[in-house]
C-alpha positions as CSV (number, residue, x, y, z in Angstrom):
1,M,-14.2,-8.0,26.9
2,A,-14.1,-7.6,23.1
3,E,-15.1,-4.2,21.6
4,K,-17.7,-4.9,18.9
5,Q,-18.6,-2.7,16.0
6,G,-19.8,0.6,17.4
7,G,-17.6,0.3,20.4
8,E,-14.7,2.6,21.4
9,R,-13.8,4.0,18.0
10,G,-13.3,7.6,17.2
11,S,-11.0,10.1,15.5
12,G,-9.0,10.3,18.7
13,K,-8.0,6.7,18.2
14,V,-6.1,7.5,15.0
15,S,-4.4,10.8,15.9
16,S,-1.0,9.1,15.2
17,H,-2.2,8.4,11.7
18,S,-3.0,12.0,10.7
19,V,-1.3,11.4,7.4
20,Y,-4.5,9.6,6.4
21,T,-6.7,12.6,6.4
22,S,-7.1,13.3,2.7
23,K,-8.2,11.4,-0.4
24,E,-5.0,12.6,-2.0
25,I,-1.7,11.0,-1.5
26,P,0.2,13.2,1.0
27,P,2.9,15.5,-0.4
28,P,6.5,14.4,0.0
29,R,8.3,15.3,3.2
30,D,11.1,17.2,1.4
31,E,13.0,17.6,-1.9
32,Y,14.7,14.3,-1.4
33,W,11.5,12.3,-1.3
34,A,10.0,14.4,-4.1
35,A,13.0,13.3,-6.2
36,R,12.5,9.7,-5.3
37,R,8.8,9.9,-6.3
38,S,9.9,11.4,-9.6
39,V,12.2,8.4,-10.2
40,A,9.4,5.9,-9.2
41,N,6.9,7.7,-11.6
42,A,9.4,7.4,-14.5
43,L,9.9,3.7,-13.8
44,R,6.2,3.1,-13.6
45,A,5.7,4.9,-16.9
46,L,8.5,2.8,-18.5
47,Q,7.0,-0.5,-17.2
48,E,3.5,0.5,-18.6
49,A,5.0,1.5,-21.9
50,V,7.0,-1.8,-22.3
51,Q,4.0,-3.8,-21.2
52,T,1.6,-2.2,-23.7
53,T,3.8,-1.4,-26.7
54,G,4.5,-4.0,-29.5
55,L,8.3,-3.5,-29.5
56,S,10.4,-5.4,-32.0
57,T,13.2,-7.7,-30.8
58,Q,15.7,-5.1,-31.8
59,D,13.8,-2.3,-30.0
60,L,13.8,-4.4,-26.9
61,L,17.5,-5.1,-27.1
62,S,18.3,-1.5,-27.7
63,L,16.1,-0.4,-24.8
64,S,17.8,-3.0,-22.6
65,E,21.2,-1.8,-23.5
66,G,20.3,1.8,-22.8
67,L,18.8,0.9,-19.4
68,N,21.8,-1.1,-18.4
69,A,24.1,1.8,-19.4
70,Q,21.9,4.1,-17.2
71,F,22.0,1.6,-14.4
72,D,25.8,1.6,-14.5
73,T,25.8,5.4,-13.6
74,V,24.0,4.7,-10.3
75,P,26.5,5.0,-7.4
76,K,27.2,1.6,-5.9
77,E,27.6,3.0,-2.3
78,P,26.1,3.6,0.1
79,R,23.5,0.8,-0.2
80,L,20.6,0.7,2.3
81,F,19.0,-2.7,2.5
82,G,15.6,-2.7,4.3
83,R,14.0,-0.2,6.6
84,K,16.4,-0.8,9.4
85,D,19.3,0.5,7.3
86,W,17.2,3.5,6.2
87,L,16.3,4.3,9.8
88,A,19.9,3.8,11.0
89,A,21.1,6.4,8.6
90,K,19.0,9.0,10.6
91,Q,18.6,11.4,7.7
92,Y,15.6,10.2,5.8
93,G,12.9,10.4,8.5
94,G,11.3,7.9,10.9
95,F,9.3,4.7,10.4
96,G,6.2,6.6,9.4
97,V,8.0,8.2,6.5
98,M,9.6,4.9,5.4
99,H,6.2,3.2,5.5
100,T,4.2,5.8,3.6
101,E,6.9,6.4,1.0
102,V,8.4,3.0,0.2
103,T,5.8,0.3,1.0
104,P,5.2,-1.8,-2.2
105,I,1.4,-1.3,-2.1
106,M,0.9,2.4,-1.5
107,G,4.4,3.9,-1.4
108,P,4.6,6.7,-4.0
109,C,8.4,6.1,-4.0
110,N,8.0,2.4,-4.9
111,P,7.5,1.7,-8.6
112,L,5.6,-1.5,-7.8
113,S,2.8,0.5,-6.1
114,P,-0.6,0.7,-7.9
115,G,-1.1,4.1,-6.1
116,L,-3.4,3.2,-3.2
117,S,-4.6,6.2,-1.2
118,V,-6.1,5.9,2.3
119,W,-8.1,8.2,4.5
120,F,-10.0,8.1,7.8
121,E,-13.5,9.5,8.2
122,G,-15.1,8.9,11.7
123,D,-15.4,5.2,12.4
124,K,-14.6,4.0,8.9
125,V,-11.6,4.1,6.6
126,Y,-11.8,4.7,2.8
127,G,-9.4,4.1,0.0
128,S,-9.0,4.5,-3.7
129,V,-6.8,2.5,-6.2
130,S,-6.6,1.9,-9.9
131,Y,-4.8,-1.1,-11.4
132,G,-2.9,-0.5,-14.6
133,W,-1.9,-3.0,-17.2
134,M,1.0,-4.2,-15.1
135,Y,-1.5,-5.8,-12.7
136,E,-3.5,-7.8,-15.2
137,G,-4.4,-11.3,-14.5
138,V,-6.6,-12.2,-17.5
139,D,-8.8,-10.3,-19.9
140,N,-8.6,-6.8,-18.5
141,I,-9.1,-8.1,-15.0
142,A,-6.8,-7.3,-12.0
143,H,-4.8,-10.2,-10.7
144,G,-6.4,-11.6,-7.6
145,G,-3.1,-11.6,-5.8
146,W,-2.9,-7.8,-6.2
147,V,-6.5,-7.4,-5.0
148,A,-5.6,-9.3,-1.8
149,A,-2.3,-7.3,-1.4
150,V,-4.2,-4.0,-1.5
151,F,-6.7,-5.3,1.0
152,D,-3.8,-6.3,3.3
153,E,-2.2,-2.8,3.2
154,F,-5.5,-1.0,3.3
155,M,-6.9,-3.0,6.3
156,G,-3.5,-2.8,8.0
157,A,-4.0,0.9,8.1
158,A,-7.7,0.6,9.1
159,Q,-6.8,-1.5,12.2
160,A,-5.6,1.8,13.7
161,L,-9.2,2.5,14.5
162,S,-8.6,0.1,17.5
163,G,-5.8,2.3,18.8
164,K,-3.3,-0.4,18.2
165,V,-1.4,-1.6,15.1
166,G,-0.4,-5.2,14.8
167,M,0.7,-7.7,12.1
168,T,-1.5,-9.7,9.7
169,A,-2.4,-13.1,11.1
170,S,-5.0,-14.1,8.5
171,L,-6.5,-12.5,5.4
172,T,-9.6,-14.1,3.7
173,T,-10.5,-12.5,0.4
174,R,-13.7,-13.3,-1.5
175,Y,-13.9,-12.4,-5.2
176,H,-17.5,-11.5,-6.1
177,K,-17.0,-10.0,-9.5
178,P,-14.0,-9.4,-11.8
179,T,-12.0,-6.4,-10.6
180,P,-11.5,-4.2,-13.7
181,L,-8.2,-2.6,-14.8
182,N,-7.8,1.2,-15.5
183,K,-10.8,2.2,-13.4
184,Q,-10.9,4.1,-10.1
185,L,-11.9,1.6,-7.5
186,S,-13.2,2.5,-4.0
187,L,-12.5,0.7,-0.7
188,V,-14.2,1.0,2.7
189,A,-13.1,-0.8,5.9
190,W,-14.4,-0.9,9.5
191,L,-13.5,-2.3,12.8
192,E,-15.5,-5.5,13.5
193,E,-13.9,-6.5,16.8
194,H,-11.1,-5.7,19.1
195,D,-10.0,-7.9,22.0
196,G,-6.6,-7.4,23.7
197,R,-3.9,-8.1,21.1
198,K,-6.3,-9.1,18.4
199,T,-8.2,-6.9,15.9
200,I,-10.7,-8.0,13.3
201,V,-11.3,-5.7,10.3
202,K,-13.7,-6.1,7.4
203,A,-13.5,-4.4,4.0
204,E,-15.0,-4.1,0.6
205,M,-13.7,-3.1,-2.9
206,R,-16.2,-1.6,-5.3
207,D,-16.3,-0.6,-9.0
208,G,-19.0,2.1,-8.7
209,E,-21.8,0.4,-6.8
210,T,-20.7,-3.1,-7.6
211,I,-18.7,-5.0,-4.9
212,T,-15.9,-6.8,-6.7
213,A,-14.2,-8.2,-3.6
214,S,-14.5,-8.3,0.1
215,C,-12.1,-9.3,2.9
216,D,-11.9,-10.3,6.5
217,A,-8.6,-9.8,8.3
218,L,-7.2,-10.6,11.7
219,F,-4.3,-8.5,13.0
220,V,-2.3,-9.4,16.1
221,L,-0.1,-7.1,18.2
222,P,3.2,-8.9,18.4
223,G,4.6,-9.7,21.8
224,H,8.0,-10.9,20.7
225,K,10.7,-8.3,21.6
226,N,12.4,-8.6,18.1
227,V,9.3,-7.2,16.3
228,S,7.3,-5.3,18.8
229,H,9.6,-2.3,18.7
230,V,8.4,-1.7,15.1
231,F,5.0,-0.6,16.4
232,D,6.3,1.7,19.2
């Protein structure tokens, strides 16, 4: 029997997601992750500056030369490719740390991240995000692909209201109004239905009181042994 909205949902269902209890991005686990966040912040600032500054050709070439010289100082070993390598190293934390720190949508250690924060309150999940100039589609409007990507990450966290966490099977995003850049946008998500391995989540993104986009998502708990261990 499917659990409809208003079914078995409560704070106890998300005890394993206690990291999502505050509107603020959780502090780093230790000095190592604090240092990685510092590097990511510097890279984001550099990207924003390059994107919004009318540099001359010579300025760009000089900057490129300096960056390449700096890159050459980065040790070539050890290299950790993907979360499996990070987890196998057994010194950086578990899957939860990897996910919250390095995911490209909300990981503060990932320079691609627009800085999504997520928190649970009762039977709903809330979020906040601001798209800078790096995420522009046209005319001071966030690119639709980035809007959908934030929904995917945000609703992927919200599915924990069901007590289970699966993988995205479908994501349907509707664009009601342009989503502006450089404004603090709010998100809200709720569990629409849960039936066995399948969970349906709905969400909205708002600029103030205006809904700029909404989304329906289906998540499925994987049964294949090669991927199911990720959610243990």
